[in-house]
N, C-alpha and C positions, 0 to 999 in steps of 0.2 A: 248376359252372365254379370252380376256385380261382381269387381274390383276386389280381390283379396289379398292380392301383394302378393300372391304364385302367379307360374304360367299358366295359361289356360288351359296345358293339357296335364294330367296328371297320372296317375295308379291307382288313385280313390284313396278313401281315406287310410285303407290296411296296406298301403302297400308303397315301398320308399319313392321319392321324388326319381325321375330316370337321371336330372343331372344336379349337383349340387353346385350353386354357382356363389364363388365368394369372391369379394372385390382384392384386387392385386394391390391393398394398404392395411398396414399395422398402424393403429393407434399407438403411438408409446404416451402413457400419462407422464412419468418418471421423467422432471426438469435433466438433460443432461445438457444445457449449454454453457459455454467458458468464457463470457463476457472479458473478465479482466485478462486472461492469457491471451486470448484476442486482441485485446488492446495494446499488449507488453511486447506482443510478437515472439519472431524465435531470436536469441542470441547468436552474438555474433559468432562467440568461440565457446568450446564443451569443456566440462570440469574435468581437470586430468587427475584427482583424487576423490577418495571419498569425502576429505575433508577440505572442500575448495575454498580458498583461500583470498585475497586481495587485500587492495590496501588503497588506504584514504588519508588524506590530509585536507587540510584548514588552513587559511591565511592568518595571519596573527589579529590577536582580538583587537574591538576597535572601542573596547568600554571598558572600566574595571567598577568598584563598587566599594563606596567606603564601612568600613567593617569597625565600627567606634560605637558603644553603647550610649544611646540619649544625642548623636548626633552631634553637628558642631554650630557654633554661634555663627555669625559671618565676620566675626576676626580673626575666627582660626586660621591660623598658616602651617600648622605640623598635623596631617591628617592620615588615622591610619586606614588603610585599605587591605582588601580582602587578599588582590595575589598584588606584589608589589613589582613584579617579574613584567607586567604589563604596560609598564610604565619607564618614560626617560628623560632626564635633565631635558627641555627644551620641547618637551609637549606643552601645545595648548590642548587646556580639556573644558569640559563646559558640564554643569550637573545637567541632569535631566527635569527639563521642565524650570530651566533657569534660562535668563539673559546674559548669566554671570562670564564669563569666560577668566582663565587662571591659567598660570604659565606653572609648571614643574621648575624647582631652582634646584634640588634634591633629593636622592632616591636612597631608603634606608631600608632595611630588614624590615623593621616593621612598618616603613607606612613611607609618604611623601612629602612633602616643604613646595608651599605653595606662594606663589603671587597671588595678591586674591586682588576683585577686581581688574583683571589686567586692561590693558587698553581705553579706560575711564566706563567700564563695566560695572553696572550695581554689581555690589556684594549681596549674596543671600545664605539666609542658612540652613544648615547639610543636613536631612535625615538620618538616622543608621540605614545601611542596605541604598542609599542614594546610587541610582548609576551617575559613572562618571566618564563621559563621552569624550573619546582623543577625535581632538579634531582635526588636527597633524602636526608634525614635528616640523620643529624650525630649526634650522641649520644655521650656525655662524659664519660670519664668512673668513672665508682659509683657514677655518678650523680642519681638521683631522678627518677624516671618515669615522661617522658612529660607528659602534661597535655592532659587527652582524647580528640578524633576532635569526636566524633559523629555523620551520619549522621541524616537526620529527612527524614521519609517515609511522601511522599507526596500523597493525595486520587486522585484519576483520577474518570472520570463517563461518561457514554453516556446511552441512553435512545432508551428506547422497542420502534419499529413500527410496529404496526399491517398491516400484507396483509390480503386481503381479496378478494376472486370475486367468483360471484355465478354460478352454470349450473339449468337452467332448460327445459328438453323435457317433450314433449308433450306425454301422454300414448301411441298414438298409432307408434308415430316417434320411440318410445323404444319399442315396441312392433313387428313392422314392422324388415325385414330383410332390414337392413340399403346400399346400395350401396356403395359398398367398406369398411365395416367396419364393425364390428361384432356388434358392440352395440354403437349406438348414445350416450346414456349416456356417457360410458365409454371415449370414441371416445374424447367428450366435456372435462371430467374431467381432462382427459390426458393433452389436450392443454391448460386448464385455469393452471396445474400445471403447464407447462415449463413457463408460461406467468407469474406466481409468481415468480418460481425462477431468470428467468433474472429481476426484478424488485427487488428483492433480492441483485444480483448481482451490476446493477448499484447502487442501494444505500448505500450499502458497498462502493462504490468508492468516490460516487458526491455527497452521501447526506450530509443536513447540521440538525441543530436543530433547533425549534424554538428559535428566538431571548428572548424572556421574559419571556417566559412562556414553558420551555422545557418539564417540568412534563405533559402539556396538559389538558385538560379537556371537559367539555361537549361541548365546543364553540372552541377549540384551538386542531389540532391536533399534536399527539406524533411522534415526527420525529427521526430517530437518524443520527448519525455524521458521515461521510462517510472518505472514510481513503485519500482523497485528501486536503479535508480542513481540517484534523487532523493534518497532517503533516507541522508543523509551524519551522523547523531545517530542518539544510542540502539542503536547496534552493539554485538550481543553474540556475541559470538569463541566457539563452543562447543569451536572445538580438536578435533574429530576426535570429540566425545562423542554418545552417543545424546540423543535428545529426553526427559527427563525432569521432572515437574514442577519438579524445586526450579529447573533449567535456565529452565524457561518462567516461575516467577516471579520470577527473577532477573531475567529478560532486558524484563518489564514493569514489574518497580518501577525497570528502569535508566531508562526511560520516564519513569514519573509524575513520577522525583524531577527530570529536568527540566523539567516541567510540562505531559508528554501524558496523554490519559486514552486510550489504545487501545479499541475497542469491537469489534474483528476481528480474526480470528487467521484466517492464509489460508496455507492448506498443499497440497502434495501429497498424494499417494495414499499412499507411503511415511511420511510426518509424521502424517497424520491417523489413523493408525492408531495410533501412537505414544501420540496425545493418548486418542483411544478407550481404549487401554492401562489408562490413569491408575486407570481403576475396576475393573480388573479383581479386585483383592484383594477390593473390597468388594461385587462382584457373588454374590448367592447364585440360587440355581435351583432348582424342586422338580420334581418331575415329574407335579404338577396342572396347571404349567405349557405353554402349546401354542407360545411361542417364546421364544427369548434372543434380546434387545437391550442391546446392547454396543458402543455408541455416542456419542459425545458431542459433543451438536449447541451447547452452549453452554456455555462453562466462567467459573466464577465465581472469580474470583481473591481475592487480597485489595486489588486495585486496581481491581475493577470487574468488569464483567460483561464476558464477549468472545464474541459469535457466532462460531464456528468454520465457515469456508468452507472447503469442498476446491475445488482450482480444479488441472485437467490441467495448469496452461501455469507454474505456480509451479515453481522449480529444486529440485530432490531434498531438499539440502540445505540448502534456504532455509524459515524463519517469517517470513511478515510480523506485524507488531503494526501495525494501523493504527487510524485515528482516519477512520471516513467520513465523518463530517459535514465534512472538510477536503479530499474529496478528490471532482472532478467532472471527466467525459468532458465535452466540449461541442463541438457543429460550428461551423465558421467562420458567420456567421451568412447562411442561403439555400443553405447547401451541406450539409445531412443527408442522409444516405443517400437517392436518387433516382434512377428509370430515365428513360435519357434515349435515345429512337429516333436511332440513325442514318439516314442516309438512304440508300437502297436504291438499291446499285449491281447490282445482278443479281439472281436467284431466292431471295430470302434476305428475313427481316428479321432486323436485325443491330442492337442495344440496347445499353447502357454504363451500369453501375452507380458510383458514382459521391459521394463523399462526401467529407470534409473535415474531420479533426477535432483537438483538442487534449487535452493533461491539464492539470489545476489542481488541485497538491497542494500547499496551506500549512502552512508548520511542518514541513517534508522535511527543513532543517537545522539546526534548533536544538530539535530532541527533540517535534514534534507527531505522530511516527510512530515505529517502529523495526524491529529485522530482527534475526532470526540466524542467523548463517550458520556454514558449517562442520560441519552437523550429519552426525554416522554415515549414510549411508544402505543398511547390509547390517546 
């Protein structure tokens, strides 16, 4: 008898098969992985209120900028600066891209007075907006202690968002031996939980808080701010160019110069292939090898090592440069994901999956993280 794909015995073309044999595997097409949440891990502390707050601080600035239309020639000693509070009498400063060192001799409300070409260095002209790097403060022997320069901590906040799905299965369905699953109710709970985790990851990336009533109300849904809209410094606009090592390193450098140390690059599928292509020109393959590996999982730049994380939920034209040590996704206390049985008002089992979470991302506005935007996607 020719092989037909059926058991060799059947009841004929007009009768049903004796047994319906279905493999105990159900294929899920919709992606459910949460690589960013997995990389971040669990936070040490819970949120204690629907408005989650934390404190941020920074060291005193190490540079200022010339603020004078047309700049200055190489003999000017009175310099207008954008922020005079960054400088003290006795500071040695150096203009960007110059070997000249200057010594500050006076600080006024509008600017600073300097000794040009200090220590025998060669004076240079200064352009408007030029950065003045503070090398160090030089104290006088026997002088009083300098004025203290404490920094002021700033409060940052985000809001919790409620994530929930319901599961409702009839008594008959729950009691019967379901095809391919041991328990229909447990199977539905598992799938809804995957969907909630997917929602949480996507919100942690791209969510935005309500513009006028972020705390929410009985008519306004409380939503949390995600990573992408939170990052307002360290932004590199690729201007529709394809992602290259030069662009990636320039963006990482921009974050590094702001004081950040990103340890992860989070990208979608298209940009991940671009990063993996960095090694194509250096990869050799011989006939003795049984497989070809052409992927980058960790990228070592001049500014440290960055783990490359592939996420389906990052916009195709964006690459995120994150310091994962400064990011946490935390539940409101006692509101981590849990299954709650609802009152039975009929012949069914009814439950609700619910959790309330928020994102804490530190130094997002001052260079702790970065992002590359407007990358080519084709």
